[in-house]
C-alpha positions in Angstrom: -1.6 36.2 -6.4 0.4 34.6 -3.8 2.4 31.1 -4.0 0.4 28.3 -5.9 1.1 24.6 -5.9 1.1 22.9 -9.4 1.6 19.2 -10.0 2.5 17.6 -13.5 2.5 14.0 -14.4 5.2 12.4 -16.5 6.6 9.0 -17.2 8.1 7.1 -14.1 11.3 6.9 -16.2 11.5 10.6 -16.7 10.9 11.3 -13.0 13.7 9.0 -12.2 15.9 10.7 -14.6 15.1 14.2 -13.1 15.8 13.0 -9.6 19.2 11.5 -10.6 20.0 14.8 -12.2 20.2 13.4 -15.6 17.8 15.7 -17.0 17.2 19.4 -15.5 13.5 20.1 -14.6 14.0 23.6 -16.0 14.9 22.2 -19.5 11.4 20.8 -19.8 8.3 22.5 -21.1 5.8 22.0 -18.5 2.9 22.7 -20.5 3.7 19.5 -22.6 2.6 17.4 -19.4 -0.8 16.8 -17.8 -1.0 19.1 -14.9 -3.2 20.6 -11.9 -2.8 24.0 -10.2 -4.1 23.8 -6.7 -3.9 27.6 -6.0 -3.0 28.6 -2.6 -4.1 25.4 -0.9 -0.9 23.4 -0.9 0.2 24.0 2.6 -3.2 23.8 4.1 -4.1 20.5 2.7 -0.7 19.2 3.7 -1.5 20.3 7.3 -4.9 19.0 7.3 -3.5 15.6 6.4 -0.3 15.6 8.4 -0.7 18.1 11.3 2.5 19.8 10.2 3.5 22.5 7.7 6.0 20.3 6.1 7.4 16.6 5.9 4.7 14.0 7.0 4.6 10.3 7.0 3.9 8.5 3.8 1.4 8.0 2.2 -0.5 11.1 3.3 2.8 13.2 3.8 2.9 12.6 -0.2 -0.5 14.0 -1.2 1.2 17.4 -1.1 5.0 16.2 -1.2 6.6 18.8 0.9 9.2 16.2 2.1 12.8 17.1 2.3 13.9 13.6 0.8 12.0 14.2 -2.3 13.3 17.9 -3.0 14.6 18.7 -6.3 16.5 22.0 -7.0 14.1 24.2 -9.1 12.9 27.5 -8.9 12.5 29.7 -5.4 11.1 26.7 -3.6 12.2 23.7 -5.2 10.2 20.8 -6.5 9.3 17.6 -5.1 9.0 14.0 -7.0 6.9 10.9 -6.5 7.5 7.7 -8.3 4.8 5.8 -9.8 4.3 3.2 -7.2 4.3 6.2 -4.5 1.4 8.0 -6.5 -0.3 4.9 -6.2 0.1 4.3 -2.5 -1.1 7.9 -2.0 -4.1 7.4 -4.3 -5.3 4.3 -2.3 -4.8 6.4 1.0 -6.7 9.2 0.0 -9.5 7.2 -1.7 -10.4 6.1 1.8 -10.9 9.5 3.1 -14.2 11.1 2.8 -15.7 14.7 3.7 -16.6 13.5 7.2 -13.0 12.3 8.1 -11.6 15.3 6.8 -13.7 17.2 8.9 -12.4 15.3 11.8 -8.7 16.2 11.1 -9.8 20.0 10.5 -8.7 22.5 13.3 -9.1 26.0 12.0 -7.9 27.5 15.1 -4.8 25.5 15.1 -4.1 26.5 11.5 -4.6 30.0 12.0 -2.4 29.9 15.1 0.4 28.1 13.2 0.0 30.6 10.4 -0.8 27.9 7.9 -0.6 29.2 4.3 -2.7 31.0 3.0 -4.1 32.1 6.5 -3.0 35.2 7.8 -4.2 35.6 11.6 -4.6 39.1 11.5 -7.1 39.2 8.8 -8.9 35.9 9.2 -12.1 35.7 11.2 -14.2 32.8 12.7 -16.7 33.3 9.7 -14.1 32.0 7.3 -13.8 28.7 9.0 -16.3 26.9 6.9 -15.5 28.7 3.6 -11.9 27.6 4.3 -12.7 24.0 4.6 -14.9 23.9 1.3 -11.8 25.5 -0.4 -9.5 22.9 0.8 -12.0 20.1 0.2 -12.4 21.4 -3.5 -8.8 21.2 -4.2 -8.3 17.7 -2.2 -11.1 16.2 -4.5 -9.1 17.7 -7.6 -6.0 16.3 -6.2 -7.7 12.8 -6.0 -8.8 12.9 -9.3 -5.4 14.0 -10.7 -3.8 11.2 -8.7 -6.3 8.6 -10.2 -5.7 9.6 -13.7 -1.9 9.6 -13.1 -2.2 6.2 -11.6 -4.3 4.9 -14.4 -1.4 5.8 -16.7 1.3 4.5 -14.7 2.8 7.9 -14.4 5.0 9.5 -11.7 4.7 13.3 -10.8 6.5 16.6 -9.9 4.9 19.0 -7.5 6.4 22.5 -7.2 5.3 26.0 -5.7 5.5 29.1 -7.9 
């Protein structure tokens, strides 16, 4: 099955309380919040937008927020938070990116060489290049829709890997 990325939206106040340590993330029932599963595309999308496996400048570095400054102790890999205003900044940035612009950023050989998850160099072939882009694009578009809904509701979000 592999490591999957998952977003869930919640009130900005609740995000603040979690970040401050006033509420433990593990005490919440995640199914009670709107969510989005982006399968195993999380690191690849982050790499596509930032050219790196982790961190990355805002706002694109917050699309899949793998930034150490947003970390929350949770599960095996931790979780990452975004406040409502950061979600809005991200939405504005990704709303301006279309498929052609994403294709210009796409460097499949570099992703394979860097072993960007879920690519494994010993099993990936050149024929996978277009299929992998389509896989990332599908999840990127789902992220854009989720961010749009989250912004419309004035919410922040939590992202984690499981």
